[in-house]
N, C-alpha and C positions, 0 to 999 in steps of 0.2 A: 870902612865899608863899615855901616851898622848891622850887628849880626841879625839871622830872620828871628824873629820873635816867634816859638810854639808854643801854641795851644792845647795840652793833649785830654782828649774826651775819652774814655774808656770808663765802664764803671766794673773794671777788677781792677782792686789794689795793686795785684801782683803786676798785671801788663804796666800799668802808671809809673809802677818801681822801676820796670825794667826798661821803658820808652825813656824814659827822665833820662837815666845812668846811658843809655846809648847813646841818646841826643846829647847831652852835656860834655861829654867830650869832643865834640866837635868845639872850635874855636870861632865858627862863624854861625852859631845855632845858641839861641836863647833859650830854654824853655821858661815861660812867662808864668806858665800855670796848668793844673790838672782840673778835670771835673769828672765828677762818676755820672754824670746824666746830662739833659741839654738844658734843664733848666739852671742847672750849676753854671753850665757852656756861658749861659746869655748873658749872666752878671759878669762874669770874666769877661768875657768879649768887651764889654763895656767900660770894664776899669781898666783892663790889661791893654786895650789894641793889639793883639796878634797879627803875624802878617801873614801866617799858614796854620790850619789846625788839623789836627790828624783823628778821623773821628770812624769810632768801631760802628757795626750796624744796629744788631742788639744791645739792648740798654732798656731800663727799664723807664717806663713814665712816660719816654717818649722813641720810637726806634731814631736810628740816625739818618734813615732816606728821611723821614719827615721833616726833622729838621734842617736836615742838608739844604731842603727848595725851601724852604720858608727864609733862611740865610741866605739863600741866592736868590730868592725876590728882593728880599729887604737891603740888607746889609752885606754884597758878594764878598769872600775873604775866599783866598786858595785853600780847598780843603785834598785832604792825603786819607783815602778810605783806607784803616786798618782794620781787616773782620778775617773772620776763619772761615775757611772753603769749604762748603758745600752746595749740591745742584741750586737749592733754592738760594743759598747768596749770591751765587755765582749770578742767576738773570736779576739778581738787587742789585749788585754792584755794576750791572751795567746799566742798570735805572739811575746808581748815584753818579754814570761817567755822563750818562742822559743831562741829568739834571744840574752837572756843574762840576764835577770834583775831579780835581786835576787828574790825579792818575790813583792804584791802588797798591797794597802789600796785602798778602794774605797771610794771615797770623798760624805759626807753627801748630802742628794737631799735637803734638806730642813734646814733652821737654823742653817747656814754653822758655826757661832761661837760655838755654842753650839755641833752641832755635831761632831768639831772636837777635843773639848773638851774630850768627853765622848770617842773618837778615841785614846786620850793621850796613853797610855797604849800600845795598838797595836801599833802605827808607834812607840813609843821609841824602841817598843821590835825588832819590824824589822831594825831601824836605826843600834840598836847593832849587832845583826847579820850580817846584812851587813858588818859591820866593820870588821868582822872574817871570810868574805866570799872568796875563792880563785875563782876570775873569769877568764874566760881565752877566748883568739881571739873567736871574731864571726867564727861560723862554720855550716853554717845552714843543716840537712839532710831533702832531700825533701822523693824522691819515693824508697818503700821499694823492695828488690830483690826475695821476695817471692815467692818462683815458686810453684803456685797451681797443686796440684796433691797426689798423696798417698805416704807417709812414714811411710816404714814398722821397721825405730828405735825406740829404747824404748820409747825415750823422748815422741812418739807422743800417745802413752797410757798417759801421766802425766799428773797433773792438777798442773798448775804452779800459783804462789800466788805470786805478786810484791807488795812492799810497800815501800812510798820514801814520803818524805814531803820537804823540800825548797832547789830548786835546781832539783826538783824531773821532772817536765814535761819534759824538755828535754833531761833527763838522761833516763826517759822512750822511747823518741821515738827516741834517738839512738838505746836502747835494739831493741827495735820491728824493727826498721826500719833496721838493721843489718840480721835479722832473713832470711835463705835462703833455709828453707825448710817448707811444710805444718805446720805450729804453734797448738801445742794442745790447750787444752780449759785454756784461763787466765784470772786472776783476777785480779784485783788492785786495792789499796788504794792508794789513794793519797791525803795528806792533802792539801786541800782548801776550801773553800768557796763554799754555796749551788750554785748557780746562776753561777759558772765558770768549775764546773767540767762537765755539759753538753757540752759548746764550749769547753773544753779539747777533749772530745771523738769525736765530729764533727772533729775539726780539725784531731784527727789520723786518723779515719775512711776515710778520703779526701785522705790521702796519704798511707792508705795501702790496697790492695787487699782483703781483710778479714774483716766483718764485727768489726767494734767497736762502744760502746755503753755505756751508762752511764745504771747502773743495774736496773732492776725493780724488785718487789718482788715477787718470784715464777718464775723468769727465768730459763729455764731449764741452766746450764753448758757447752756445748757442742764445740767437737773439733773444732777447726778453729774462734769460739767466744771469742772475747776480752769486757769483763765488766770490768766497772770503777765505784765501788762506790761513789753514789751520796754525795753532801759536805753535811754534817750534821745529816747523819746518816751512822750507824754501819752496815756493808754486813757482814755475813756468810755465810758459804757453806753447806749444811747438806744433807744425802744424802737422795737419790731418787728413790728407788727403785735399778736397777743397775747405775743407774749414779748420778748427781750431781744436786742442786737446789740449787737460790738465796733465803736467806731472812734478810729482813732489818727491822734495828730499830733503831726508834731517838737517836743521842747518848743525854748522859745524861747532858751533859751542853749546857745552853743556849746561849752561847757565839760564837762568829766565831771561827768554827773548824779549820780555816787556823793558829788561834793564840795558843786557848787552843786546843791541838791535841789529848786531852782524851786517848785514847788507842784504834783508828780506824783501827792501822795494825796489833795489838794484837788480837783486837776480830774475823778478819779476820783467822791471822796465828793460832791462836787455834782452831778456828772451821776446817781449812784445817786439821790440826795436828788430829782432832777426825775425820774427814767425812774420807778423804782420805790416811791417813797415811804413810806409804812407795811409796803411789803412786802420790806424790807430790814432787815438787820443790819448796824450799821455796828463795825468794831474796831480800837482803834487800839495799836499794837503799840510796842518799844522804839526810841529814836531821841531826836538829838541834833535841835533846834529845835522848830516849831511848825507844820510842813507835817502836813495833815491836820485837826489844831485848829477850822481856819472850816468844812472840809467837812462834819466830824462835827456840827456844832451845825446845820449844814444838814439832818441826814439827820433829825438830832434834831427841829428842827423841823417836817421833813415826816411826824412819824412812825414813824420806826426807831429800831429797838432799838439801844443801843448800848453797846461795851464797851471797856475800858481793861485795857490789862497794869500788873498789880500793881509796887509798886517793888522789893519783893525778887527778884522775876525779871527784872528789867531789867536790861540792859548798860547804858543809857544811859535815865534815867527822864524826860527832856525833853519828848517828845510826850506820854505818858499823864500825865503831870504836869497839863502846861497844859490840858488838856482835862479833867481832874478837877477843877482849880482854878474852870474855867468854868463847871460845873456843869451840864454836857453829856453827863455817863455815867450809864448805869443798874446799872452793876456793875463790878466789881471784882477782875480773878482772875490768875491765872498761867497758861501758853499751855496747859497740858495738864489744867487747869479748864476753861478756857472751854467745851468742850462741853458737858461737863453743864450749865452753864446755860443755853446753848441749847436742851438737852431740857427743862428744868424750867420757865424763863423766859420764854420768848421766846412769844408768844401769836400 
């Protein structure tokens, strides 16, 4: 099996050196070059044809987001963003994921060499996943066509639970932005570090004419509200009289939940199976591993309608594939086609 050819794009010589050292120690990864800015990177992409690019956000001459959008528009290559965390950068990281980046790693803020060494496993794991990812030409979804008003269809009475991992943010955005009716209550578990789920929710809230935010403990789950599980916490839906309520628990792992996916989607899906039963819809989207599959099976057994993302639109087809192979899926579709299924097939 050929090694994954990686191009490092970062304006810091120290980061270049450390990343090269971290990645070169892996037998299945080959660092084919380093670039200090997107213009250097362009020449090396043509010359060395890398399989994966690591990309910083803040760089001279052209920032990483602008470069990423141009790259994904003309010559898509899997990209892992590696950038320092700030409130501004968290929003830009979400923009990068929307533009087609496979995943991201947060640079250490202090003692860079030791910090990157501690991130070795995370960086290597995400490079390997990116090496298997299916990236598509960039097409950004902007404004949702949701029509605010009364919906008498059966879907308005359902609770929709969505689970996603790698490639999830743009898939979720496409799904929500394709809804052309007053949406029911929606709860989402997306594998993402704690700092970024709030930025993701804020991004979606700016695009949609309904409320989207990070969930808080004891929140009511209401029609027309989209609640996203905070990174680093399990989100459960429990009965609250005639409605539903959110309960949040810390994950059992101390690692970055974007790497150690734990059972966060399973926790959500199992709780929805128990609390909503046949009055729910379970949707499993792109992602590596099998988190959510057991929970989706529980939802199916409880009478819920279940949907999996199709292979052609997935960045990583792992989670949906396992759900489909297990025989627990009622429908398979791309994110933008799922709302039509909700209207036509859900009873």
